[in-house]
Residue frames relative to the residue before (quaternion, step in Angstrom):
aa qw qx qy qz dx dy dz
M 1.0000 0.0000 0.0000 0.0000 0.00 0.00 0.00
R 0.3063 -0.7922 0.5074 0.1452 3.58 -0.61 1.13
R 0.1485 -0.7667 0.6209 0.0675 3.56 -0.99 0.89
R 0.2571 -0.7883 0.5384 0.1502 3.57 -0.84 0.87
T 0.7978 0.1194 -0.0747 0.5862 3.61 1.08 -0.53
G 0.4363 -0.6857 0.5157 0.2709 3.52 -1.15 0.58
F 0.5685 -0.5743 0.4597 0.3682 3.52 -1.29 0.31
L 0.3327 -0.7580 0.5311 0.1806 3.59 -0.74 1.03
V 0.1906 -0.8199 0.5330 0.0864 3.54 -0.25 1.24
G 0.3892 -0.7415 0.5064 0.2058 3.56 -0.87 0.97
G 0.2008 0.7883 -0.5559 0.1710 3.59 0.74 0.97
V 0.1382 -0.8476 0.5074 0.0705 3.55 0.45 1.22
A 0.6728 0.5076 -0.3149 0.4365 3.56 0.81 -0.98
A 0.6682 0.5056 -0.3061 0.4518 3.57 0.86 -0.96
A 0.6621 0.5129 -0.3110 0.4492 3.57 0.91 -0.91
A 0.6849 0.4961 -0.2954 0.4444 3.56 0.90 -0.92
V 0.6377 0.5167 -0.3327 0.4644 3.58 0.97 -0.80
A 0.6335 0.5571 -0.3305 0.4231 3.55 1.01 -0.85
V 0.7326 0.3944 -0.2450 0.4978 3.61 1.00 -0.70
G 0.4383 0.7081 -0.4617 0.3056 3.58 1.23 -0.10
A 0.6604 0.4935 -0.3077 0.4750 3.55 0.96 -0.87
G 0.6285 0.5490 -0.3329 0.4390 3.54 1.04 -0.78
A 0.5806 0.6007 -0.3754 0.4014 3.57 1.11 -0.59
L 0.5521 0.6101 -0.4031 0.4005 3.59 1.16 -0.44
A 0.6006 0.5792 -0.3577 0.4192 3.55 1.19 -0.47
Y 0.5117 0.6463 -0.4242 0.3750 3.57 1.25 -0.17
G 0.4867 -0.6702 0.4352 0.3528 3.57 1.16 -0.45
G 0.4327 -0.6964 0.5126 0.2553 3.53 -1.13 0.55
G 0.3431 0.7635 -0.5114 0.1945 3.53 -0.60 -1.15
G 0.2588 0.7969 -0.5118 0.1897 3.58 1.12 0.58
S 0.2686 -0.7448 0.5900 0.1585 3.57 -1.23 0.55
D 0.7231 -0.4439 0.3016 0.4348 3.56 -1.28 0.11
D 0.7003 0.4512 -0.2843 0.4745 3.64 1.06 -0.58
G 0.6185 -0.5891 0.3356 0.3972 3.58 1.23 0.31
R 0.5499 0.6237 -0.4056 0.3797 3.58 1.20 0.03
S 0.1748 -0.7682 0.6094 0.0890 3.53 -1.21 0.63
E 0.6572 -0.4817 0.3867 0.4319 3.52 -1.33 0.12
R 0.6154 -0.5291 0.4278 0.3979 3.54 -1.28 0.41
P 0.4405 -0.7000 0.4887 0.2778 3.64 -0.82 0.93
P 0.5857 -0.6177 0.3954 0.3450 3.60 -1.12 0.62
A 0.7774 0.2125 -0.1296 0.5776 3.61 1.13 -0.51
T 0.0492 -0.8120 0.5814 -0.0142 3.56 -0.92 0.91
T 0.1084 -0.7513 0.6443 0.0924 3.52 -1.38 0.22
T 0.4502 -0.6919 0.5041 0.2541 3.57 -1.30 0.15
V 0.4481 -0.6456 0.5471 0.2883 3.54 -1.12 0.72
T 0.0645 -0.8144 0.5767 0.0046 3.60 -0.69 1.07
R 0.3218 -0.7085 0.5898 0.2161 3.54 -1.27 0.43
T 0.2085 0.7805 -0.5538 0.2016 3.57 -0.62 1.11
D 0.5181 -0.5811 0.5019 0.3769 3.57 -1.34 -0.21
L 0.1878 -0.7598 0.6121 0.1133 3.56 -1.05 0.81
V 0.0567 -0.7990 0.5987 -0.0047 3.55 -0.91 0.94
L 0.2283 -0.7476 0.6121 0.1197 3.55 -0.82 1.09
S 0.1274 0.8370 -0.5062 0.1640 3.59 -0.42 1.15
K 0.1602 -0.7291 0.6496 0.1443 3.49 -1.44 0.12
T 0.1734 -0.7987 0.5722 0.0674 3.57 -0.91 0.94
V 0.0160 0.7889 -0.6122 0.0511 3.57 -0.86 1.03
D 0.5870 -0.5573 0.4455 0.3825 3.56 -1.31 0.14
G 0.0471 -0.7950 0.6045 0.0177 3.56 -1.20 0.58
K 0.3019 -0.7318 0.5826 0.1841 3.54 -1.37 0.15
V 0.4482 -0.6516 0.5401 0.2877 3.56 -1.10 0.74
D 0.1004 0.7906 -0.5927 0.1162 3.56 -0.83 0.97
Y 0.4368 -0.6545 0.5336 0.3099 3.55 -1.29 -0.37
A 0.5725 -0.6495 0.3970 0.3047 3.54 -1.08 0.82
Q 0.8610 0.2212 -0.1327 0.4383 3.50 -1.41 0.36
R 0.0451 0.7970 -0.5944 0.0968 3.56 0.63 1.11
R 0.1714 0.7648 -0.6149 0.0871 3.57 -1.04 0.72
A 0.4855 -0.6743 0.4880 0.2674 3.52 -1.22 0.65
V 0.2063 -0.7320 0.6341 0.1398 3.54 -1.23 0.62
K 0.1086 -0.7968 0.5938 0.0282 3.56 -0.69 1.13
S 0.5026 -0.6289 0.4917 0.3317 3.54 -1.15 0.57
A 0.4363 -0.7121 0.4876 0.2545 3.59 -0.85 0.97
V 0.7736 0.2031 -0.1166 0.5889 3.59 1.23 -0.43
P 0.5579 -0.5956 0.4420 0.3724 3.62 -1.12 0.49
G 0.2381 0.7699 -0.5712 0.1558 3.55 -1.14 0.63
T 0.4916 -0.6358 0.5129 0.3018 3.52 -1.38 -0.04
V 0.4236 -0.6922 0.5251 0.2564 3.57 -0.92 0.94
T 0.1119 -0.8127 0.5706 0.0386 3.56 -0.62 1.15
V 0.7404 0.0674 -0.1096 0.6598 3.57 1.32 -0.26
A 0.3033 -0.7855 0.5147 0.1614 3.58 -0.52 1.18
A 0.6022 -0.5381 0.4446 0.3875 3.54 -1.26 0.42
R 0.3388 -0.7390 0.5510 0.1885 3.56 -1.14 0.68
E 0.3865 -0.7500 0.4911 0.2166 3.54 -0.47 1.23
G 0.7940 0.3185 -0.2458 0.4558 3.55 -1.08 0.82
T 0.5979 0.5790 -0.3730 0.4100 3.60 1.21 -0.23
T 0.3397 -0.6889 0.5987 0.2270 3.52 -1.29 0.50
V 0.1504 -0.7980 0.5820 0.0429 3.55 -0.73 1.13
T 0.1386 -0.8010 0.5803 0.0482 3.57 -0.83 1.02
R 0.7663 -0.3738 0.2658 0.4499 3.54 -1.36 0.13
G 0.8157 0.2579 -0.2111 0.4728 3.55 -0.95 0.98
Q 0.6313 0.5188 -0.3400 0.4656 3.59 1.26 -0.15
A 0.5173 -0.6526 0.4622 0.3046 3.57 -1.20 0.54
L 0.3884 -0.6873 0.5670 0.2350 3.54 -1.06 0.83
Y 0.7263 -0.1987 0.1601 0.6382 3.56 1.09 -0.88
E 0.3859 -0.7040 0.5272 0.2783 3.60 -1.25 -0.03
L 0.1437 -0.7799 0.6081 0.0369 3.51 -1.04 0.93
D 0.8306 -0.0415 -0.0236 0.5548 3.57 -0.69 1.12
D 0.6746 -0.5335 0.2637 0.4368 3.53 1.03 0.99
K 0.6229 0.4827 -0.3615 0.4984 3.59 1.17 0.54
P 0.4625 -0.6912 0.4708 0.2944 3.62 -0.87 0.88
V 0.2514 -0.6971 0.6496 0.1700 3.54 -1.17 0.73
T 0.1865 -0.8651 0.4646 0.0318 3.51 -0.16 1.39
L 0.3854 -0.7009 0.5543 0.2301 3.55 -1.09 0.79
L 0.0167 0.7549 -0.6552 0.0247 3.54 -0.97 0.99
Y 0.4679 -0.6995 0.4698 0.2667 3.58 -1.17 0.54
G 0.4556 0.6619 -0.5202 0.2895 3.52 -1.05 0.84
P 0.5132 -0.6853 0.4317 0.2839 3.61 -1.12 0.62
V 0.6683 0.4934 -0.3023 0.4675 3.61 1.17 -0.48
P 0.4268 -0.7194 0.4766 0.2706 3.65 -0.74 0.96
A 0.4826 -0.6225 0.5256 0.3216 3.56 -1.27 0.49
F 0.0066 -0.8685 0.4917 -0.0622 3.57 -0.12 1.30
R 0.7898 0.1935 -0.0936 0.5745 3.61 1.27 -0.06
E 0.5714 -0.5113 0.4767 0.4300 3.52 -1.33 -0.05
M 0.1962 -0.7719 0.5943 0.1118 3.55 -1.01 0.84
K 0.1415 0.7781 -0.5917 0.1562 3.55 -0.77 1.10
V 0.7408 -0.3926 0.2840 0.4651 3.57 -1.33 0.15
G 0.7426 0.3528 -0.3036 0.4814 3.53 -0.88 1.07
A 0.5849 0.5780 -0.3789 0.4245 3.58 1.20 -0.39
R 0.0798 -0.7700 0.6316 0.0429 3.55 -1.19 0.62
G 0.4672 0.6865 -0.4865 0.2718 3.56 -1.09 0.65
S 0.6981 -0.4800 0.3414 0.4071 3.53 -1.37 0.18
D 0.5981 0.5523 -0.3745 0.4438 3.60 1.13 -0.51
V 0.6219 0.5237 -0.3334 0.4773 3.59 1.09 -0.69
L 0.6294 0.5334 -0.3269 0.4610 3.57 1.00 -0.85
E 0.6422 0.5150 -0.3143 0.4728 3.59 0.98 -0.86
L 0.6433 0.5320 -0.3224 0.4463 3.57 0.90 -0.91
E 0.6840 0.4879 -0.2949 0.4552 3.59 0.82 -0.96
R 0.6252 0.5249 -0.3449 0.4634 3.59 0.99 -0.73
N 0.6662 0.4930 -0.3043 0.4696 3.59 0.98 -0.76
L 0.6157 0.5403 -0.3474 0.4563 3.59 1.02 -0.72
V 0.6418 0.5048 -0.3156 0.4834 3.57 1.01 -0.81
A 0.6771 0.5047 -0.2975 0.4454 3.60 0.85 -0.97
L 0.7009 0.4555 -0.2616 0.4824 3.59 1.11 -0.68
G 0.5748 -0.6354 0.3567 0.3723 3.58 1.28 -0.03
Y 0.6064 0.5640 -0.3577 0.4316 3.60 1.21 0.36
G 0.5391 0.6769 -0.3604 0.3483 3.58 1.27 0.25
G 0.2627 0.7830 -0.5274 0.1995 3.60 1.13 0.45
G 0.8366 0.1349 -0.1294 0.5149 3.60 -0.77 1.06
L 0.5558 0.6163 -0.3842 0.4045 3.57 1.29 0.14
Y 0.2256 -0.7394 0.6196 0.1363 3.56 -0.92 0.96
V 0.3231 -0.7876 0.4966 0.1692 3.57 -0.48 1.23
D 0.2974 0.7128 -0.5848 0.2481 3.53 -0.60 1.23
P 0.6665 -0.5364 0.3280 0.4007 3.65 -1.18 0.12
R 0.5927 0.5874 -0.3685 0.4097 3.65 1.22 0.12
Y 0.2716 -0.7325 0.6034 0.1599 3.56 -0.95 0.95
D 0.0683 0.8158 -0.5658 0.0986 3.57 -0.15 1.31
R 0.7663 -0.3598 0.2475 0.4712 3.58 -1.28 -0.20
A 0.6150 0.5377 -0.3551 0.4544 3.59 1.08 -0.64
T 0.6198 0.5280 -0.3328 0.4757 3.56 1.07 -0.73
A 0.6573 0.5145 -0.3068 0.4573 3.57 0.90 -0.91
A 0.6422 0.5218 -0.3227 0.4595 3.58 1.00 -0.79
A 0.6521 0.5031 -0.3110 0.4742 3.57 0.99 -0.82
V 0.6345 0.5277 -0.3237 0.4628 3.57 1.03 -0.79
K 0.6316 0.5308 -0.3360 0.4545 3.60 0.99 -0.78
R 0.6368 0.5199 -0.3297 0.4641 3.59 0.96 -0.85
W 0.6586 0.5043 -0.2957 0.4738 3.57 1.00 -0.88
Q 0.6637 0.5127 -0.3095 0.4482 3.60 0.92 -0.87
R 0.6206 0.5341 -0.3482 0.4563 3.60 1.00 -0.70
S 0.6467 0.5229 -0.3262 0.4495 3.60 1.03 -0.79
L 0.6944 0.4452 -0.2601 0.5020 3.59 1.24 -0.48
N 0.4267 -0.7093 0.4424 0.3453 3.58 1.36 0.05
R 0.4585 0.6464 -0.4676 0.3915 3.52 1.03 0.87
T 0.6124 -0.5359 0.4170 0.4049 3.57 -1.18 0.43
P 0.3590 -0.7667 0.4901 0.2078 3.63 -0.61 1.09
T 0.0192 -0.8416 0.5386 -0.0358 3.56 0.19 1.28
G 0.3914 -0.7126 0.4898 0.3148 3.57 1.14 -0.60
R 0.6637 0.4264 -0.3000 0.5363 3.57 1.30 0.14
V 0.2705 -0.7219 0.6098 0.1840 3.55 -1.23 0.58
G 0.2919 -0.8048 0.4950 0.1485 3.54 -0.32 1.27
K 0.5991 -0.5317 0.4499 0.3950 3.53 -1.26 0.42
G 0.7822 0.2753 -0.2300 0.5094 3.56 -0.74 1.09
D 0.5282 0.6441 -0.4114 0.3700 3.61 1.25 -0.13
V 0.7974 0.1599 -0.0618 0.5786 3.58 1.08 -0.74
V 0.1989 -0.7234 0.6458 0.1419 3.51 -1.38 0.40
F 0.2307 -0.7685 0.5833 0.1265 3.57 -0.75 1.05
Q 0.0590 0.7547 -0.6505 0.0610 3.55 -1.01 0.99
P 0.6335 -0.5809 0.3424 0.3794 3.63 -1.05 0.60
E 0.8001 -0.0330 0.0729 0.5945 3.60 1.09 -0.68
Q 0.7362 -0.3554 0.2935 0.4955 3.56 -1.29 -0.20
V 0.2108 -0.7988 0.5582 0.0775 3.56 -1.11 0.68
K 0.3477 -0.6815 0.6001 0.2336 3.51 -1.37 0.36
V 0.3257 -0.7174 0.5793 0.2087 3.57 -0.91 0.92
V 0.1271 -0.8276 0.5446 0.0475 3.58 -0.39 1.21
R 0.8114 -0.0040 -0.0108 0.5844 3.59 1.17 -0.37
A 0.2710 -0.7188 0.6157 0.1757 3.56 -1.07 0.82
D 0.2106 -0.8186 0.5247 0.1010 3.57 -0.20 1.28
A 0.7485 0.2870 -0.1747 0.5716 3.59 1.16 -0.58
A 0.2793 -0.7651 0.5625 0.1422 3.55 -0.86 1.01
L 0.7260 -0.4044 0.3292 0.4483 3.53 -1.36 0.12
A 0.8298 0.1883 -0.1980 0.4867 3.57 -0.97 1.03
D 0.4692 0.6588 -0.4617 0.3642 3.60 1.23 0.06
Q 0.3904 -0.6734 0.5735 0.2554 3.53 -1.23 0.61
V 0.0391 -0.8085 0.5871 -0.0096 3.58 -0.80 0.99
G 0.0455 0.7835 -0.6183 0.0415 3.52 -1.33 0.28
P 0.7738 -0.3745 0.2424 0.4496 3.58 -1.25 -0.24
E 0.6184 0.6041 -0.3425 0.3680 3.60 1.18 -0.40
A 0.8150 0.1766 -0.0539 0.5493 3.61 0.96 -0.82
P 0.5619 -0.6286 0.4159 0.3406 3.61 -1.09 0.64
A 0.3669 -0.6977 0.5701 0.2315 3.54 -1.14 0.70
L 0.7768 -0.0889 0.0698 0.6195 3.55 1.17 -0.66
T 0.3170 -0.7066 0.5942 0.2172 3.55 -1.33 0.27
I 0.1026 -0.8043 0.5849 0.0182 3.54 -0.82 1.04
A 0.1045 -0.7703 0.6243 0.0773 3.53 -1.34 0.17
S 0.6336 -0.4734 0.4315 0.4338 3.50 -1.34 0.08
T 0.5032 -0.6377 0.4810 0.3299 3.58 -1.21 0.36
R 0.4991 0.6471 -0.4299 0.3839 3.59 1.30 0.04
P 0.3535 -0.7567 0.5018 0.2250 3.62 -0.60 1.07
V 0.0174 -0.7653 0.6434 0.0039 3.54 -1.14 0.74
V 0.2974 -0.6921 0.6112 0.2431 3.52 -1.35 0.05
R 0.1641 -0.7847 0.5915 0.0865 3.57 -0.87 0.94
A 0.0016 -0.7880 0.6140 -0.0456 3.53 -1.02 0.93
Q 0.3486 -0.7324 0.5479 0.2048 3.55 -1.22 0.51
L 0.1110 -0.7716 0.6252 0.0391 3.53 -1.03 0.93
D 0.5388 -0.5950 0.4786 0.3558 3.55 -1.20 0.48
Q 0.6357 -0.5318 0.3963 0.3949 3.56 -1.22 0.49
T 0.6320 0.5489 -0.3327 0.4343 3.60 1.10 -0.62
D 0.6791 0.4601 -0.2827 0.4972 3.59 1.27 -0.29
A 0.2051 0.8360 -0.4928 0.1273 3.58 1.20 0.47
S 0.5973 0.5868 -0.3708 0.4017 3.62 1.08 -0.62
L 0.6508 0.5247 -0.3191 0.4466 3.59 1.16 -0.54
T 0.6202 0.5672 -0.3427 0.4197 3.59 1.23 -0.27
A 0.4176 0.7212 -0.4655 0.2980 3.59 1.26 -0.01
K 0.5412 -0.6263 0.4524 0.3320 3.55 -0.98 0.86
G 0.7658 0.3327 -0.2684 0.4805 3.57 -0.87 1.02
T 0.4422 0.6856 -0.4669 0.3413 3.61 1.24 -0.15
R 0.4267 -0.7276 0.4781 0.2449 3.58 -0.79 1.04
V 0.0771 -0.7967 0.5990 -0.0224 3.53 -1.05 0.89
E 0.1448 -0.7396 0.6471 0.1155 3.54 -1.21 0.62
V 0.1372 -0.8192 0.5566 0.0195 3.56 -0.63 1.18
T 0.1528 -0.7365 0.6519 0.0960 3.55 -0.95 0.94
L 0.2986 -0.7888 0.5154 0.1518 3.56 -0.34 1.29
P 0.6980 -0.4789 0.3137 0.4302 3.63 -1.18 0.37
S 0.6566 0.5166 -0.3124 0.4521 3.60 1.10 -0.63
G 0.5724 -0.5813 0.3874 0.4293 3.58 1.27 -0.31
T 0.5034 0.6474 -0.4207 0.3879 3.59 1.27 -0.18
I 0.2530 -0.7734 0.5667 0.1287 3.57 -0.93 0.94
K 0.0178 -0.7921 0.6091 -0.0356 3.57 -0.80 1.06
R 0.3347 -0.7126 0.5736 0.2262 3.56 -1.16 0.60
G 0.0451 0.8052 -0.5891 0.0507 3.55 -1.13 0.60
R 0.3110 -0.7245 0.5787 0.2086 3.53 -1.36 -0.17
V 0.5426 -0.5907 0.4840 0.3497 3.54 -1.21 0.57
T 0.1688 -0.8011 0.5692 0.0760 3.57 -0.83 1.01
G 0.7760 -0.2583 0.1565 0.5537 3.59 1.24 -0.17
T 0.4493 -0.6467 0.5342 0.3073 3.51 -1.36 -0.21
V 0.2138 -0.7618 0.5969 0.1332 3.56 -1.23 0.43
K 0.5669 -0.5841 0.4571 0.3584 3.54 -1.22 0.53
P 0.6209 -0.5678 0.3773 0.3869 3.62 -1.04 0.69
E 0.6864 0.4906 -0.3005 0.4448 3.60 0.93 -0.84
D 0.6897 0.4622 -0.2816 0.4811 3.61 1.22 -0.37
S 0.5962 0.6185 -0.3491 0.3743 3.56 1.26 -0.22
G 0.3952 -0.7280 0.4765 0.2946 3.58 1.20 -0.42
D 0.5758 0.5694 -0.3785 0.4483 3.57 1.28 0.22
E 0.3455 -0.7734 0.4984 0.1845 3.56 -0.48 1.21
E 0.6611 0.5161 -0.3110 0.4470 3.61 1.20 -0.43
A 0.4690 0.6833 -0.4496 0.3330 3.59 1.24 -0.18
S 0.0182 -0.7982 0.6017 -0.0202 3.56 -1.06 0.78
G 0.6838 -0.4902 0.3529 0.4093 3.52 -1.34 0.10
D 0.6174 0.5544 -0.3443 0.4393 3.58 1.25 -0.27
T 0.7323 0.3735 -0.2180 0.5261 3.59 1.25 -0.15
I 0.3083 -0.7027 0.6077 0.2046 3.52 -1.37 0.30
T 0.2549 -0.7632 0.5746 0.1494 3.58 -0.76 1.03
V 0.1518 -0.8120 0.5632 0.0205 3.54 -0.61 1.23
E 0.2348 -0.7589 0.5929 0.1315 3.55 -1.04 0.82
V 0.1280 -0.8021 0.5833 0.0077 3.55 -0.80 1.13
S 0.1946 -0.7606 0.6101 0.1066 3.57 -0.92 0.96
L 0.4224 -0.7041 0.5134 0.2496 3.56 -0.98 0.88
D 0.5645 -0.6344 0.4155 0.3261 3.56 -0.98 0.88
G 0.8515 0.1774 -0.1321 0.4753 3.53 -1.15 0.74
G 0.5607 -0.6147 0.3904 0.3942 3.58 1.19 0.42
A 0.1616 0.8237 -0.5276 0.1305 3.56 1.15 0.62
S 0.4466 -0.7220 0.4732 0.2351 3.54 -0.97 0.88
A 0.1437 -0.7538 0.6325 0.1055 3.53 -1.20 0.68
S 0.3080 0.7696 -0.5047 0.2413 3.58 1.25 0.39
G 0.7634 0.3395 -0.2733 0.4767 3.52 -1.06 0.80
E 0.5634 0.5919 -0.3986 0.4163 3.58 1.24 -0.18
D 0.4979 -0.6519 0.4890 0.2968 3.56 -1.11 0.72
A 0.3433 -0.7758 0.4953 0.1870 3.58 -0.43 1.25
K 0.6748 0.4870 -0.3006 0.4660 3.60 1.19 -0.39
A 0.5998 0.5572 -0.3577 0.4493 3.57 1.28 -0.22
T 0.5234 -0.6606 0.4582 0.2823 3.54 -1.28 0.42
A 0.2084 -0.7349 0.6331 0.1252 3.52 -1.08 0.86
S 0.3564 -0.7044 0.5676 0.2337 3.57 -1.26 0.40
V 0.1000 -0.8165 0.5686 0.0033 3.56 -0.67 1.14
K 0.1166 -0.8064 0.5796 0.0148 3.56 -0.57 1.22
F 0.1812 -0.7912 0.5800 0.0690 3.57 -0.52 1.23
V 0.2004 -0.7831 0.5815 0.0918 3.56 -0.78 1.05
S 0.1718 -0.8171 0.5441 0.0827 3.59 -0.47 1.19
E 0.7938 -0.0422 0.0474 0.6048 3.57 1.13 -0.60
S 0.0003 0.8004 -0.5995 0.0036 3.58 -1.09 0.60
R 0.1259 -0.7477 0.6466 0.0837 3.52 -1.29 0.53
E 0.2188 -0.8083 0.5396 0.0872 3.54 -0.70 1.11
D 0.8713 0.0756 -0.0619 0.4809 3.53 -1.19 0.78
V 0.4006 0.7001 -0.4895 0.3314 3.58 0.75 1.09
L 0.5217 -0.6022 0.4968 0.3441 3.57 -1.28 0.42
T 0.0058 -0.8108 0.5842 -0.0356 3.57 -0.91 0.94
V 0.0762 -0.7428 0.6614 0.0709 3.52 -1.37 0.44
P 0.6118 -0.4990 0.4174 0.4500 3.61 -1.18 0.18
V 0.6131 -0.5658 0.4007 0.3787 3.57 -1.09 0.70
E 0.6457 0.5589 -0.3184 0.4115 3.59 1.03 -0.79
A 0.6088 0.5677 -0.3569 0.4239 3.60 1.22 -0.27
V 0.6126 0.5656 -0.3519 0.4253 3.60 1.18 -0.45
V 0.1874 -0.7874 0.5841 0.0609 3.56 -0.92 1.03
A 0.3661 -0.6926 0.5748 0.2362 3.58 -1.01 0.84
L 0.3014 -0.7816 0.5231 0.1569 3.59 -0.54 1.17
R 0.3545 -0.7225 0.5577 0.2035 3.52 -1.07 0.81
G 0.5807 0.5958 -0.4269 0.3545 3.53 -1.27 0.18
T 0.7177 -0.4664 0.3094 0.4144 3.53 -1.32 0.13
D 0.6727 0.4999 -0.3055 0.4519 3.61 1.05 -0.68
G 0.1967 -0.8138 0.5227 0.1607 3.59 1.08 -0.69
G 0.4174 0.7131 -0.5110 0.2371 3.55 -1.10 -0.72
Y 0.4912 -0.6553 0.5008 0.2804 3.52 -1.32 -0.34
G 0.0809 -0.8123 0.5770 0.0253 3.53 -1.18 0.57
L 0.2921 -0.7016 0.6130 0.2162 3.51 -1.41 0.08
Q 0.3875 -0.6945 0.5560 0.2417 3.55 -1.13 0.71
L 0.1774 -0.8242 0.5344 0.0600 3.56 -0.09 1.35
V 0.2498 -0.7895 0.5500 0.1084 3.59 -0.65 1.15
E 0.0180 0.7756 -0.6277 0.0637 3.53 -0.88 1.11
G 0.8129 -0.0904 0.0088 0.5753 3.55 -0.20 1.28
R 0.7944 -0.2551 0.2143 0.5079 3.57 -0.78 -1.09
T 0.7017 0.4062 -0.2618 0.5235 3.55 1.26 0.00
S 0.2012 -0.7654 0.5977 0.1283 3.54 -1.33 0.12
R 0.1011 -0.7711 0.6234 0.0812 3.55 -1.28 0.32
M 0.4743 -0.6777 0.4915 0.2723 3.53 -1.16 0.64
V 0.0559 -0.7790 0.6240 0.0252 3.58 -0.95 0.90
R 0.4470 -0.6896 0.5050 0.2640 3.56 -1.02 0.84
V 0.0457 -0.7969 0.6023 -0.0002 3.58 -1.03 0.83
E 0.3698 -0.6541 0.6020 0.2701 3.50 -1.37 0.29
T 0.2451 -0.7792 0.5626 0.1272 3.56 -1.01 0.82
G 0.1671 -0.7931 0.5806 0.0770 3.54 -1.23 0.57
L 0.8548 -0.0891 0.0905 0.5032 3.55 -0.96 -0.96
T 0.1826 -0.7572 0.6187 0.1025 3.56 -1.12 0.77
A 0.2071 0.7682 -0.5831 0.1643 3.58 -0.84 0.97
D 0.8552 0.0845 -0.0801 0.5051 3.54 -1.11 0.78
G 0.7165 -0.4786 0.2588 0.4366 3.58 0.98 0.82
R 0.6737 0.4328 -0.3031 0.5166 3.59 1.27 0.10
I 0.2139 -0.7813 0.5794 0.0903 3.54 -1.22 0.58
E 0.4675 -0.6687 0.5089 0.2745 3.54 -1.05 0.82
V 0.0134 -0.7910 0.6113 -0.0219 3.58 -0.92 0.95
S 0.0014 -0.7835 0.6213 -0.0016 3.54 -1.20 0.59
G 0.2276 0.7541 -0.5919 0.1709 3.54 -1.22 0.60
S 0.6383 -0.5730 0.3603 0.3668 3.55 -1.16 0.59
Q 0.7327 0.4199 -0.2367 0.4804 3.60 1.13 -0.56
L 0.5938 0.5892 -0.3578 0.4150 3.57 1.25 0.12
K 0.1221 0.7550 -0.6417 0.0573 3.52 -1.22 0.63
E 0.6649 -0.5120 0.3661 0.4022 3.53 -1.25 0.38
G 0.7808 0.3581 -0.2619 0.4400 3.57 -1.06 0.81
L 0.5145 0.6390 -0.4319 0.3748 3.62 1.20 -0.22
T 0.3799 -0.7079 0.5530 0.2210 3.54 -1.19 0.66
V 0.0081 -0.7934 0.6083 -0.0211 3.57 -0.90 0.94
G 0.5583 -0.6078 0.4502 0.3408 3.53 -1.25 0.47
V 0.1415 -0.7683 0.6185 0.0849 3.51 -1.24 0.51
A 0.5518 -0.6493 0.4125 0.3221 3.56 -0.96 0.90
T 0.1810 -0.7565 0.6183 0.1128 3.55 -1.16 0.66
E 0.5287 -0.6340 0.4606 0.3261 3.56 -1.18 0.50
């Protein structure tokens, strides 16, 4: 897994101590009022936003990948078509020259449904018959009666199937909503059954999947802010919605040493037209500070003495003086500073090698 940028650790104390020695390069020449000569190198206090982040590669995908297995053994006579969106009443694939039809509902099709059957699967079936326009005279309830059988026959005729009035096990697949076919696991003429997937489907909601190291587990928290640069160069904002198992991510490079994170784009932003095989850039934001005063890390001086702390060498004309500051977030080589004597635009010394 390729990483393009490292994680910027906010080790303020370590960074400041490291530049403390460099501060000696500012020169001495102190006077009784605490002033020193102007340092040879200077920088400006700026006001900006600081963002602590990590950027990794990602792939455009669709949410909630899951496998669809055939409830009964058979031969694939029409394979699933990768990339297609399948809606209620359409075939996912064909088995033994019969369409396996997608219907909507949360309860799986686990048995043959015929006159005399009762249950939530029957209720789902009747709701779908009504939605597809075959529910004339049908009272929607959990009972499979003669009216249900009549509606099923009308539906079967529209599919060019023998109108038996029964829905066989394996004839339909219930899913909560329309689905995207992301992979055809079984090809034409393959033998399928309950043991192996015939196809892999997903929600039609676009997501971006990325891999993080186990040490970055804090970034996988639901709601973590993300900025995604899609393969086309378009930048979208999003949030982490969860993690997925390596075997469900569709990423052959996923391993036990990484965590696969699923990111949803804000506002249901579209990723249609993006190359699913190309790489996206995913920037995880772990912490941010808006509209704060910042200086390069090299400008911060570790103060000696019993009080310790950190300071900046404030330049005033040809002389300078040390002022105590409080430090905050460190990111991209800059550090947040605050103090009663600080404001945007002031000139401060910076360590030289």
